[in-house]
Backbone as CSV, one residue per row, in Angstrom:
resi,resn,N_x,N_y,N_z,CA_x,CA_y,CA_z,C_x,C_y,C_z
1,UNK,4.033,-156.956,-89.309,3.655,-155.637,-88.829,4.216,-154.833,-88.264
2,UNK,4.847,-153.809,-88.445,5.499,-152.943,-87.435,4.547,-151.964,-86.692
3,UNK,4.502,-151.686,-85.206,3.966,-150.583,-84.590,4.621,-149.739,-84.062
4,UNK,4.575,-148.364,-84.094,5.334,-147.421,-83.381,4.477,-146.706,-82.334
5,UNK,4.703,-146.611,-81.173,4.069,-146.474,-80.203,4.441,-145.130,-79.189
6,UNK,3.902,-143.793,-79.485,4.680,-142.774,-79.086,4.002,-142.374,-77.685
7,UNK,4.794,-141.918,-76.763,4.280,-141.540,-75.248,5.076,-140.637,-74.563
8,UNK,4.505,-139.829,-73.785,5.169,-138.816,-72.930,4.691,-137.335,-73.383
9,UNK,3.644,-137.358,-74.083,3.111,-135.912,-74.498,2.415,-135.130,-73.400
10,UNK,2.375,-134.159,-72.817,1.768,-133.664,-71.817,1.730,-132.077,-72.064
11,UNK,0.914,-131.208,-71.072,0.924,-130.121,-71.026,2.158,-129.520,-70.352
12,UNK,3.073,-129.069,-70.651,4.297,-127.940,-69.934,4.023,-126.733,-70.251
13,UNK,5.119,-126.041,-68.644,5.065,-124.769,-69.160,6.178,-124.171,-70.015
14,UNK,5.964,-123.006,-70.677,7.518,-122.447,-71.438,8.699,-122.622,-70.861
15,UNK,9.622,-123.035,-71.117,10.835,-123.122,-70.517,10.973,-124.351,-69.838
16,UNK,10.202,-125.246,-69.502,10.126,-126.510,-69.430,10.547,-127.272,-70.204
17,UNK,10.801,-128.867,-69.617,10.982,-129.910,-70.372,10.341,-131.136,-70.640
18,UNK,10.434,-132.042,-71.755,9.595,-133.056,-71.710,10.365,-134.351,-72.654
19,UNK,10.314,-135.425,-72.208,10.878,-136.456,-72.881,9.747,-137.448,-73.445
20,UNK,9.826,-137.495,-74.694,9.152,-138.209,-75.626,9.701,-139.586,-75.836
21,UNK,8.909,-140.372,-76.005,9.261,-141.941,-76.205,8.613,-142.509,-77.534
22,UNK,9.181,-143.023,-78.303,8.522,-143.931,-79.265,9.097,-145.616,-79.356
23,UNK,8.185,-146.268,-79.063,8.779,-147.733,-78.557,8.349,-148.581,-79.889
24,UNK,9.012,-149.311,-80.463,8.887,-150.085,-81.806,8.596,-151.618,-81.654
25,UNK,7.635,-152.168,-82.041,7.389,-153.070,-81.815,8.114,-154.331,-82.232
26,UNK,8.911,-154.057,-83.727,10.092,-154.748,-84.232,11.250,-154.741,-84.006
27,UNK,12.140,-155.127,-84.315,14.056,-154.879,-84.130,14.174,-153.865,-85.329
28,UNK,13.675,-152.505,-85.270,13.958,-151.723,-86.104,14.901,-150.427,-85.745
29,UNK,14.548,-150.269,-84.571,15.273,-148.851,-84.034,16.754,-149.113,-84.667
30,UNK,17.647,-150.213,-84.327,19.023,-150.047,-84.961,19.011,-150.061,-86.228
31,UNK,17.931,-150.719,-87.347,18.228,-150.802,-88.415,17.819,-149.966,-89.332
32,UNK,17.142,-149.012,-89.220,16.833,-147.728,-89.674,16.915,-146.380,-88.995
33,UNK,17.009,-145.083,-89.941,17.077,-143.670,-89.643,15.623,-143.504,-89.009
34,UNK,15.654,-143.308,-87.776,14.186,-143.013,-87.165,14.265,-141.352,-86.835
35,UNK,13.057,-140.800,-87.012,12.815,-139.459,-87.317,11.749,-139.100,-86.791
36,UNK,11.862,-138.069,-86.008,10.517,-137.297,-85.359,9.937,-136.264,-86.324
37,UNK,8.873,-135.934,-86.326,8.031,-135.044,-87.066,6.936,-134.602,-86.263
38,UNK,6.408,-133.378,-86.133,5.378,-132.744,-85.320,4.404,-132.150,-86.505
39,UNK,2.899,-131.610,-85.941,2.217,-131.208,-86.778,1.507,-130.200,-85.746
40,UNK,1.936,-128.886,-86.021,1.424,-127.937,-84.946,-0.195,-127.657,-85.221
41,UNK,-0.829,-126.831,-84.734,-2.644,-126.825,-84.842,-2.684,-125.977,-85.941
42,UNK,-3.474,-126.359,-86.894,-3.705,-126.125,-88.443,-2.466,-125.919,-89.023
43,UNK,-1.557,-126.471,-89.117,-0.241,-126.374,-89.889,-0.271,-127.953,-90.406
44,UNK,0.711,-127.868,-91.400,1.295,-129.156,-91.802,2.289,-129.763,-91.318
45,UNK,2.527,-130.901,-91.221,3.567,-131.715,-90.259,4.826,-131.660,-90.821
46,UNK,5.942,-131.274,-90.050,7.213,-130.726,-90.234,8.119,-131.743,-89.729
47,UNK,9.381,-131.893,-90.221,10.410,-132.613,-89.813,11.194,-132.013,-88.660
48,UNK,11.156,-132.527,-87.502,11.807,-132.135,-86.356,13.364,-132.558,-86.016
49,UNK,13.718,-133.925,-86.373,14.993,-134.230,-86.189,14.986,-135.808,-86.624
50,UNK,15.792,-136.190,-86.726,16.420,-137.885,-86.641,17.807,-138.329,-86.169
51,UNK,17.907,-139.869,-85.831,18.877,-140.231,-85.955,19.353,-141.111,-86.786
52,UNK,20.550,-141.291,-87.281,20.735,-142.154,-88.234,20.928,-143.535,-87.392
53,UNK,21.563,-144.555,-88.453,21.751,-145.956,-87.762,23.261,-145.676,-87.205
54,UNK,24.160,-145.002,-87.753,25.307,-144.771,-87.315,25.434,-143.882,-86.200
55,UNK,24.165,-143.032,-85.516,24.192,-142.240,-84.527,24.075,-140.993,-84.601
56,UNK,24.538,-140.498,-85.793,24.563,-139.044,-86.214,23.058,-138.458,-86.181
57,UNK,22.939,-137.050,-86.017,21.664,-136.602,-85.657,21.680,-135.102,-86.245
58,UNK,20.323,-134.783,-86.765,20.152,-133.421,-87.525,18.771,-133.206,-87.165
59,UNK,18.997,-131.738,-86.828,17.494,-131.397,-86.454,17.252,-130.124,-87.342
60,UNK,15.899,-129.625,-87.366,15.472,-128.467,-87.980,16.010,-127.326,-87.357
61,UNK,16.330,-126.129,-87.881,17.225,-125.340,-86.899,16.319,-124.452,-85.725
62,UNK,14.944,-124.646,-85.552,13.982,-123.822,-84.797,14.388,-124.544,-83.680
63,UNK,14.846,-126.078,-83.498,14.810,-126.937,-82.260,16.289,-127.118,-82.020
64,UNK,17.384,-126.809,-83.124,18.514,-127.224,-82.524,18.877,-126.417,-81.117
65,UNK,19.925,-127.103,-80.607,20.370,-126.868,-79.117,19.304,-126.864,-78.178
66,UNK,18.219,-127.527,-78.544,16.884,-127.243,-77.663,16.618,-128.807,-77.135
67,UNK,16.423,-129.613,-78.667,15.958,-130.938,-78.424,17.222,-131.872,-78.524
68,UNK,17.098,-133.100,-78.285,17.990,-134.464,-78.328,17.667,-135.391,-78.918
69,UNK,17.650,-135.937,-79.850,17.248,-137.005,-79.997,18.358,-138.400,-80.090
70,UNK,17.787,-139.447,-79.437,18.609,-140.732,-79.038,17.958,-141.920,-79.076
71,UNK,18.363,-142.926,-79.122,17.827,-144.045,-79.300,18.457,-145.573,-78.490
72,UNK,17.794,-146.299,-78.002,18.292,-147.526,-77.530,17.979,-148.604,-78.136
73,UNK,18.956,-149.384,-78.805,18.570,-150.462,-79.370,17.877,-151.458,-78.883
74,UNK,18.493,-151.857,-77.810,18.431,-153.022,-77.098,16.813,-152.813,-76.383
75,UNK,16.125,-151.747,-76.371,14.768,-151.229,-76.240,13.784,-150.876,-77.204
76,UNK,14.443,-151.257,-78.421,13.302,-150.934,-79.550,13.033,-149.462,-79.285
77,UNK,13.775,-148.623,-78.739,12.747,-147.118,-78.445,13.685,-145.804,-78.912
78,UNK,12.642,-144.973,-79.370,13.718,-143.998,-79.761,13.273,-142.737,-79.013
79,UNK,14.339,-141.653,-78.313,13.709,-140.576,-77.771,13.941,-139.190,-78.189
80,UNK,12.913,-138.122,-77.799,13.151,-136.962,-78.021,12.839,-136.405,-76.864
81,UNK,13.762,-135.694,-76.549,14.416,-134.837,-75.408,14.199,-133.301,-75.820
82,UNK,13.217,-132.748,-74.907,12.807,-131.100,-75.429,13.236,-130.710,-74.072
83,UNK,13.982,-129.276,-74.290,14.457,-128.794,-73.336,14.007,-127.283,-73.553
84,UNK,13.728,-126.447,-72.767,13.858,-125.079,-73.010,12.287,-124.895,-73.817
85,UNK,11.510,-125.565,-73.889,10.307,-125.486,-74.698,9.460,-124.248,-75.213
86,UNK,8.820,-123.578,-76.126,8.736,-122.800,-76.144,7.028,-122.813,-76.696
87,UNK,6.253,-122.098,-76.689,4.704,-122.384,-77.336,4.478,-122.841,-78.644
88,UNK,5.726,-122.381,-79.388,5.771,-122.907,-81.016,5.988,-124.123,-80.805
89,UNK,6.396,-125.014,-80.049,6.752,-126.464,-79.870,5.641,-127.192,-79.773
90,UNK,4.401,-126.157,-79.425,3.138,-127.119,-79.695,2.903,-128.049,-80.650
91,UNK,2.610,-129.022,-80.412,2.146,-129.807,-81.865,1.597,-131.293,-81.344
92,UNK,0.996,-132.276,-82.482,1.235,-133.511,-81.954,2.930,-133.791,-82.446
93,UNK,3.543,-134.698,-81.627,4.948,-135.293,-82.082,4.474,-136.922,-82.624
94,UNK,5.380,-137.082,-83.617,5.203,-138.717,-84.176,6.215,-139.129,-84.611
95,UNK,6.840,-140.391,-84.304,8.324,-141.052,-84.757,7.688,-141.669,-86.359
96,UNK,8.852,-141.908,-87.141,8.686,-142.742,-88.256,9.687,-143.242,-88.796
97,UNK,9.488,-144.077,-89.564,11.072,-144.452,-90.492,10.855,-145.057,-91.364
98,UNK,11.787,-145.105,-92.506,11.209,-145.561,-93.649,11.678,-147.253,-94.005
99,UNK,10.948,-147.961,-94.622,11.357,-149.287,-94.530,10.884,-149.160,-96.294
100,UNK,10.468,-150.780,-96.488,9.682,-150.988,-97.638,8.600,-149.765,-98.186
101,UNK,8.060,-148.871,-96.776,7.018,-148.083,-96.776,7.261,-147.140,-95.939
102,UNK,6.357,-145.884,-95.511,6.894,-145.176,-94.125,6.072,-145.742,-93.114
103,UNK,6.586,-145.999,-92.140,5.664,-146.560,-90.976,5.606,-144.973,-90.219
104,UNK,4.296,-145.053,-89.483,3.867,-143.789,-88.515,3.424,-144.389,-87.427
105,UNK,3.592,-143.676,-86.045,2.901,-143.909,-84.919,1.532,-143.200,-84.807
106,UNK,1.018,-143.292,-83.646,-0.270,-142.439,-83.982,-0.121,-141.033,-83.456
107,UNK,1.181,-140.842,-82.623,1.141,-139.351,-82.203,0.974,-139.220,-80.610
108,UNK,1.774,-137.975,-80.014,1.241,-137.815,-78.949,1.266,-136.256,-78.438
109,UNK,0.366,-135.622,-78.204,0.247,-134.263,-77.836,0.971,-133.567,-76.937
110,UNK,2.030,-132.380,-77.410,2.234,-131.757,-76.609,1.978,-130.643,-76.903
111,UNK,2.121,-129.709,-75.396,1.313,-128.320,-75.316,2.236,-127.779,-74.230
112,UNK,2.564,-126.639,-75.306,3.456,-125.613,-74.280,2.612,-124.332,-73.919
113,UNK,2.259,-124.392,-72.763,1.322,-122.939,-72.506,1.779,-122.946,-70.676
114,UNK,1.440,-121.330,-70.534,1.612,-121.120,-69.067,0.084,-121.128,-68.511
């Protein structure tokens, strides 16, 4: 049974930075593409970005140049560095990967507000 645990969510002011972490219980981070999604209040869950097994990354347009995904295979952890945050980044953030099924963490709340 794989577990994904997100952490690092907080209240942050516009223009600030935050780093989210996603720790996996097994050695999955180096074996699968790892993705971040978010669910803004009252909206559907949406793709944020991913890091592939070869280290490539891709992002939704609205976060390009502001967010960076990285991973540490030795620590079985994926990170989402969020810079220059804006109120529209307010959401619950989830990490996920697709193995024989889709695995999701429980999410971590990010609130961008002054």
